[in-house]
C-alpha positions as CSV (number, residue, x, y, z in Angstrom):
1,M,-20.5,-14.7,10.9
2,E,-20.8,-10.9,10.6
3,F,-19.6,-8.3,13.1
4,P,-21.1,-5.0,14.1
5,F,-18.2,-2.9,12.8
6,A,-18.8,0.9,12.8
7,N,-18.8,2.9,9.6
8,W,-15.4,3.6,8.2
9,A,-13.7,6.8,9.5
10,T,-10.6,8.6,8.3
11,W,-7.5,8.0,10.3
12,E,-7.7,11.6,11.6
13,D,-11.3,11.1,12.8
14,R,-10.7,7.8,14.5
15,N,-11.2,9.1,18.0
16,S,-14.7,10.3,17.1
17,L,-15.9,6.7,16.7
18,E,-18.3,5.6,19.4
19,G,-16.8,3.1,21.8
20,M,-13.1,3.9,21.6
21,S,-12.7,3.4,25.3
22,Y,-13.7,-0.2,25.1
23,P,-11.8,-3.3,24.0
24,G,-12.5,-4.5,20.5
25,V,-11.4,-5.5,17.1
26,Y,-10.4,-3.0,14.4
27,A,-9.8,-3.0,10.7
28,L,-7.5,-0.7,8.8
29,A,-7.8,0.0,5.1
30,I,-5.9,2.0,2.5
31,S,-8.1,3.5,-0.2
32,V,-7.9,6.3,-2.7
33,L,-11.7,6.4,-2.6
34,D,-13.3,8.2,0.4
35,L,-14.6,5.5,2.7
36,S,-15.5,7.9,5.5
37,G,-19.0,7.4,6.8
38,K,-19.6,4.3,4.6
39,P,-20.8,1.1,6.2
40,F,-18.0,-1.4,6.9
41,F,-17.5,-4.0,4.2
42,W,-14.9,-6.7,3.6
43,S,-12.5,-5.5,0.9
44,P,-9.0,-6.3,-0.3
45,S,-8.2,-2.7,0.7
46,I,-8.1,-3.9,4.3
47,I,-4.4,-4.0,5.2
48,Y,-4.6,-5.0,8.9
49,I,-6.9,-6.4,11.5
50,G,-6.1,-6.1,15.1
51,M,-7.6,-6.2,18.6
52,T,-7.1,-4.9,22.1
53,C,-8.2,-5.7,25.6
54,A,-6.0,-2.8,27.0
55,R,-7.4,-0.8,29.9
56,K,-7.7,2.3,27.7
57,G,-9.3,0.4,24.9
58,L,-9.2,0.9,21.2
59,K,-8.2,4.6,21.5
60,Q,-4.9,3.6,23.3
61,R,-4.1,0.8,20.8
62,L,-4.8,2.9,17.8
63,K,-2.6,5.7,19.3
64,Q,0.2,3.1,19.6
65,F,-0.3,2.2,16.0
66,D,-0.2,5.9,15.0
67,N,3.0,6.5,17.0
68,T,4.6,3.5,15.3
69,I,3.7,4.6,11.8
70,K,5.2,8.0,12.7
71,G,8.5,6.3,13.6
72,K,8.3,5.2,17.2
73,E,8.2,1.6,18.4
74,G,5.4,-0.2,20.1
75,H,3.1,-1.9,17.6
76,G,4.2,-4.8,15.5
77,G,1.6,-4.3,12.7
78,G,2.5,-0.6,12.7
79,Q,6.1,-1.5,12.2
80,R,5.3,-3.6,9.2
81,V,3.1,-0.8,7.7
82,R,5.9,1.7,8.3
83,F,8.4,-0.5,6.6
84,K,6.4,-0.2,3.4
85,H,4.8,3.2,3.8
86,R,7.5,5.5,4.9
87,D,5.7,8.8,4.3
88,Y,3.3,9.3,7.2
89,D,1.4,12.1,5.7
90,S,0.7,10.3,2.4
91,L,-0.3,7.2,4.3
92,V,-2.8,8.8,6.6
93,D,-4.4,10.7,3.7
94,E,-5.6,7.2,2.5
95,L,-5.9,5.3,5.8
96,Y,-9.3,4.4,7.2
97,V,-10.4,2.6,10.3
98,S,-13.5,0.7,11.5
99,I,-14.0,-0.7,15.0
100,C,-16.1,-3.4,16.5
101,K,-16.4,-2.5,20.2
102,Y,-17.2,-4.9,23.1
103,N,-19.0,-3.2,26.0
104,C,-17.3,-4.6,29.1
105,D,-15.2,-3.6,32.0
106,I,-11.6,-4.4,31.2
107,T,-10.7,-4.2,34.9
108,S,-13.4,-6.7,36.1
109,N,-13.0,-10.4,36.8
110,K,-16.7,-11.0,36.6
111,P,-17.6,-13.9,34.4
112,F,-19.4,-11.7,31.8
113,D,-16.4,-9.3,31.4
114,L,-13.9,-12.2,31.2
115,R,-16.0,-13.9,28.5
116,M,-16.3,-10.6,26.6
117,R,-12.5,-10.2,26.6
118,G,-12.2,-13.8,25.3
119,K,-14.7,-13.0,22.6
120,V,-12.6,-10.1,21.4
121,L,-9.6,-12.4,20.9
122,R,-11.8,-15.1,19.3
123,D,-13.5,-12.6,17.0
124,E,-10.1,-11.2,15.8
125,Y,-9.3,-14.7,14.5
126,E,-12.8,-15.0,13.1
127,C,-12.2,-11.8,11.1
128,F,-8.9,-13.3,9.8
129,A,-10.8,-16.4,8.7
130,L,-13.5,-14.4,7.0
131,Y,-11.0,-12.3,5.2
132,A,-9.0,-15.4,4.1
133,E,-12.2,-17.0,2.9
134,K,-13.0,-14.0,0.8
135,F,-9.6,-13.1,-0.5
136,G,-7.4,-16.3,-0.2
137,K,-5.0,-14.9,2.4
138,V,-4.9,-12.7,5.6
139,P,-4.5,-8.9,5.3
140,E,-1.0,-7.9,4.0
141,F,0.3,-6.6,7.3
142,N,-1.1,-9.5,9.4
143,D,1.1,-11.8,7.4
144,M,4.5,-11.7,9.0
145,K,6.1,-13.7,6.2
146,R,4.9,-11.3,3.5
147,S,5.4,-8.1,5.5
148,P,8.7,-7.7,7.3
149,K,9.2,-5.1,10.1
150,K,12.6,-4.1,8.9
């Protein structure tokens, strides 16, 4: 199963990705090579896979992640990343994001919208499974045993 992930964007340019106001799945990668604008691909450089069904969509969730890697609280995966990568500026110089948006109304209880929100959650786990099939484990910061928060 493949997903329609957007091209990779630098962490600084994440809000320019189309569909940031929607729920979705996101992948974060650390790379010394410039991934910006390149099509999404599965790589061991992917450090985290997450999802959101929050009212303000991917933009809000990635802002929570950003706040956490800066030193605030609020995102468990961000806490695990911050535990290992203490220097925010160095980290974001090599941090990339790709999103897979799900066009639905997060405030609606219509069957279509409810199913789409369920699909977001299911697809996050599908992405974990695809990554594990390719690389023998889940991304580093999705593995709570390998990556402590403190």
